[in-house]
N, C-alpha and C positions, 0 to 999 in steps of 0.2 A: 504493500500500500504506500503510495506516494502522496503525502498531504499537500505537496506543492504542485500536483499535476494540473490543477485548474487555477493556480495562483499566477496568472500571467503578469499582472502589474507588479506584484511582490517580487517576482523573479527579475523583472526589468530594473526595479529600484535597487535590488541587491547587486545586480550586475554592474550598475553604475557606481555603487559604493566601493566594491571590493578593491579596485585598483588604488584607491586613495585612503583605505581604512587600515588602522593598526590591526594586527592579528591577535592582539591581546584582549579582544572582546570575549564575552562569555561563550562557552562551547555550545550552549543550548541555542543561541542565535544562529550559529553556523550549521547546526543540525537542521534547523527549521527557520529559515530567514523570512518569516512572515512580516510584512509591513502593515502595521496597524494605522488606521485612519482616524478613528474617533472612539469615544467610550461614553457610557452613561451608567452611573452607579456601579454595578458589578458585572457589566457586559461590555465586551470589546467588539469592534468591527474592523475588519481589515480592508485594504484598498480594493480588493476584489469582491467586496460585498458580503463576505462570510461573517457569521456571528459566533462569539465564543463566551461562555461563562468563564469568569476570571478567578482562578485560584492562586494567582501570583500577586495581585494587589499592587501593581506598580512597584514591585520589590519592597513591599511593606510600607508604601507611602500613601496609599489611597485610604486614609483613615475615615473619611466621610463620604466615600464613594468617588468614582471618577467624575470630574467636572461638576462637583457639588455646586448647585446654583447660588446658594447663599455665600459660599466662599468666593466663587467667581465674581459675584457682584461686588463684594468688599474689595477685591483686588482691582477690579475695573474702576471703581470709584477712586481708589488711591492713585491709579495710573495717571489720572488727569490733574493730580495735585502735587505730588512729590515722590521721587524715587529713592534718593539717597542723600543723606546729610551727615553721614558717618555717626559720630557719637553724641551728637546734639540731642537733647531730650525731646520727647514727643509724648503727647497725651495717650496715644495708643500703646506705646511701649510701657508707660507707667501702668496702664490698665492691665496689660498682659502680665507684667511681673507680679502685680497684686493677685491676679487670678491663679497664676502658677504657684505663688507662695502658699495659697490656701490648700494646694494639693500635695505639698511636700511632706515628708515624714515628720518634720518638726518645724518650729518657727525659726530655727537657726540657719536659714539658707538665704543667700543672695545669688544674683544671676549675671551671666554674660552670654551673649548670643553669637552664633557662628553659622556657617553655611553647610558644611558637610560633617559626616560622622567622624572621619579621620581627624579633621581639624579640631573637633570638639574633644576627642579623646586625647590628642596631643596637648591641648590646653589644660586638660585635667591633670595630665602627667607633669606638665611644667609647674602647675600650681602646687601639686603634692610634693614634688622633689625640691621645690623652693622652700618648703616648710619643714622638712625633716633634716636631721643632722647630715653633714656631708659624708659621714661614715656609713650612712644608711641609704646609699644611692641605688641599691638594686631593687628590682620589681619582682614580685611573685605573680604568676598568672597560670592559667590552665593550658596544658599542652594543646588541647583542641580548640582553644579560644581564637576568636578573630576580632580584630579591633581596627581594621583599616589597612590601607596600602601605602600610607606615607611612611617615611623613614623612621620617625619616632615611634609610631604605632606598631610598625613591624618589629622593632627591637623588643617589644613586650610579648611577642609570641614565639612559638617554638616550631610550628609546622606551616603547611600551606605556603602562602607568599612570604612568610617570614624566615624560611629556612636559610641558615648560614648568614643572616644579616647581622647578628649581634657580635660585637667584639667580646672576647672571652671574659674580660673583667666586668662587663655589664650584662652578661648572659642572664636571663631571668631564671628565677627558681621555678623549675618545671613541676607542676602539680597535675597529675592525671585527673580529669574531671570525674566526679563520682557518678558514673554512668551505670545504673543498676542493671540495664539489659546486657551490657558487656563489661562486667566489673573488672577494672584493671588489676584488682588484687585477688581475683579468683574466688570471691565470696558469693554467697547466695542472698538474694534480696530478703529482707525481713529477719534474718537470723545472724547478721554479721556484727551486730552491736555498733554500727556506724564506724567500722574499721577505717574507712577512708578519712573521716574527720579526725580520728586519732592520729593517723599517719601524717596528715597535713599539718595538724597543730604541732606535732613534734618537729616537723621539718622547719616550720616558721620559728619555733623556739630555738632551734639549733643554729640558725643563720642570722646573726644579729646585724648583717649588712642589709637585710630586707627592711625597707621603709614604707613600701607601698604594695598593696594587693589589688591588681586590676582584674575584674571578672565580669562576665555576663551572667545575670541571674538565671537566664535560660540560654543555653547555647543555641545560636542561630545557624550559622554556617557549619558549626560542629555537629549538627544532627538533631536539633530540637530536644535537648535534654535539660531537665531541672534537677537540682540536687535533692536527695531524699530528705524527708522530714527530720529535723533535728540536726542536720549537718551544719547549718549556719549558726545555730545556737552555740555549738562548740567552737567552730572556727572563728566566728565573729567575736566571741568572748576572748579568744586567744589574741586576735589582732588588737582588740581594745587594750588588753593587759600589757601587750608589748609595745604599744604606741604605733602600730602599723596602720597607715591610712588606707581606708577602703574606697576604691573607685568603682562604682557600678556603671558598666557600659550598657545603657538602655537605649542605644541607637535603634535596635530592632524591636525591643520589647516595650518601650515607653508609649505613652499616649493611647492607653486602653487596648493595646494589641493582645494582652493576655487576660483582659477582663477587669483589671484594676488600672488606674492611671499609670502607676509604675509597678513593675514586676517585683520590686523589693518588698512591696506591701504583702504579696503572697507568701513570702518567706520570712517576713518580719526582720528584715535586714536594715541596719541603721548606718548607711554609708556616709562618708565624709564628703564625697563628690559624686555627682550623678551627671553623666552625659546622655542627653535624650533629645529628640526621638525622630525617626524618619517620617512618621505621620503627623508631626506637630503642626505642619502647615498644609495638610491635606494634599501633599505633592509639591507644593512650592518649596524650593530649597532653603530650609532654615532649620536650625538646631539650637539647643540651649545647653548651657552648663550651669548646674546648681551646685553650690558648695557652702560649707560652713563659713560664717563670717570671718573667723580668724585666718582662713585660707585664702579668701578672695577679696578681702576688704581691709584697708587700714584707715580708720576714721580720721587720722590726721591729714590725709590727702584732701578730704572734703572741708577741712577746717582752714585751708590755705587757698588763696586765690591764685597763687603762682609759686614756683620753686623759689628758694631752695627747700628741699625736704630734709628731714632728719636722715642721718647716715643709715639708720636701720631700715628706713623705707627705700632709700635709693638703691641699696644693695639687693633688695628683693627683685626677682626677675618676673614677677607676675602681678604684685599689688601696686607697684609704682605706676605713675601715669603713663599711659601708652603701652604698657607691657601686656595687657590682656585683650587689647582691641583688635578688631578685624574689619577689613574694608567693607565687606558686605553684611557682616553680622549685625542684626538688629535694625536693618534698613526699614523704612516705612512700609514698603510692600510686604516684607516678611511679617512685620507686626500686624498688619491688616489680615494676613492669611491666618496667623495664629489666633488672633482675637475671634475671627469668624469661625474657625475650627472649634474653639472652645464653646462658642455659642451652639454649634451643631451637636457637640457631645452632650450638652445639657438638654437640648430640645429632643434629641433622639434617645435620651437615656442609654447612651451607647454602651456603658459597662454591662448593664443587664442584657442588652441585645447581644453583645459579643458572647456572653456566657451561655445564653440560650441557643444561639446558632452553633457555637462550639460544641455544646453537648449533643446536638443533633448529628454533627459530623463525626464526633468521637464514637457515638453509638453506631453510626452507619459503618465506619471503618472496622469497628470491633466485630460487627456482624459479618462483614465480608471476610475478615480474617478467619472466622470459624470455618469457612468453606474453602479457604485457599491457603495451601502450605507456603505459597510464595511470600506471604506477609509474615514476617518474623515478630514484629512488635508494632504496636500503635500507641502513641502518646500525644497528649495535647494540653495546651494551656490557653483557654479562650479561643481566639482564632489564629493560633500558632500551633499547628499540628505536624507531626511527623509520622509517616507510614514507611516502615523499614522493609524493603524487599530483600529476600535471601534466597540462595539456591537450596539451602537445607536448614531446617529449623534447629537441628542439633548442632551442626558446625557453625551456623550463623554466617556462612560465607556470603558476602554481599553480591546481589544479583544486579550488577551494573548494566549489563547489556539489556536485561529485561526492563530496567528503569528507562533507558533511552527509547526502546521500542514502545513502551507505554506512553511516554511523553508524545511521541509522534502520532500514535493511534488516537489518543485522547484529543489532540488538536484536530485531527481529521474528522472527529465526531463532535466538535464544538466545545471543547473544554481545554483551557490553557492551564497546565500544571507546571511545576518546577521540580526537577530532580537533580541530585548531585552525584558526584563520582563514587559515593559510598552506597548507592542504590536506595537512597532515602527520598521519598516524595515529600516536599515541603508544601504544606497547605496554608497559605496566608492570604485569603481573599480580602477584598475591601471590608472594613468593619461593618459596613452597611449591607453585607451579603444577606439576602433574604432567605428565610427558611424554605420557601418554595424553590428557589434556585439552588440551595444547598441540596435538597432532595433530588432535583434533576441532575445536578453535577455528580452526586454519589452514584446514580444509576448509570451515567455515562462511564464513570470510573470503573464500576463493577463489570459492566458489559465489555469494556476494552480489555480489562485484566483477564476476564474469562476467555476472550478470544486468543490471548497469548499464553495462558496458563490454565491447566485443567483444575476444575473445582470438584472436590470430592466430599466435603462435609466432615466435620469433626465435632466431638463432644466437648472438647476443652474450651 
């Protein structure tokens, strides 16, 4: 089956792009170079007129649905007024910060705005490392974590794009994510006594050069995994006791993706810095960094109309004037997008909706898995779900080729999914995904998987 057989205009556009395009684009685009023309809520349309239910969600950006009319109207209104005035105050930015402040884990947070996830994570790292002792310059992070493709964010990871990037004296402390489906310590779920948390706490205790722990509350690129209940109670307490700053990378999980505004709420984590979120502006490129006041703010800066500042402030590389700013961060267009997005979250009661639709999808995948040995595991947090395809349930060998064929077949039948090199289907539709469309998409998924893999039925 060739999903591009009737995609004449898509093939023309792809042919025009290829001679001028970097080969570093995503593999899924190369496998299936469909050119999309427009979108509405959770439905995409390509240039050849075909319709697709969207389980990709604009790579987790379509938090209020594609082309949300309220957000679009707010951006259009701002377009005729002002685009960028850098760090100067605006009534919209003041309102956005007030509204975000109400959703933080505590009252002790202030904000700075950026454009991309990588930029925001790097800002968080700079802020943290500027605040810890020079002897505590190293970062702990999960082996399977992903925090962006810029040089600084790559130095905090161990695999994927970060391989061989770190100089030896800065190489991060490698902690295997507590993945209960593929336990890195060979333990069994529910009977391990949280062995992973004990091992990680001991590793943090043993290396006093660690000053920062950068983590995703739920692994995104690493396979949609959350830590088991109780893990962060132990590891978080260890970090607090040792003075290790916690940076929550919520670029993927923030803005209600998992059913709560921040995923740290689900795990009762109390981070020092939070980088969030792809969906904060409903697809408009904007990102926020929230951090404790002592990390992001020096009150003496606002008490002076001009320099000179005290030596203690000038030596800081984040809290001093100009040190945390960004050319496009916090621009009026971005603030209008965030403000309108927050309006829509409230109007749509988006957290409740995400949990309801997520439960439908999770139950549907679980039912399909009972009939199909190719599904090794199903897991989900709101509208961030992972369906792991395997060649054998006992060996858990990843079914990579099956995942690619499923991706192509689903597209041919009107469902856009996302798969990775580990054979995992990432299900991240727009947060406004309807229950009716979720049911339709599940039926397409089941039918396409059945065409590729025999269904036999199981009692487990």
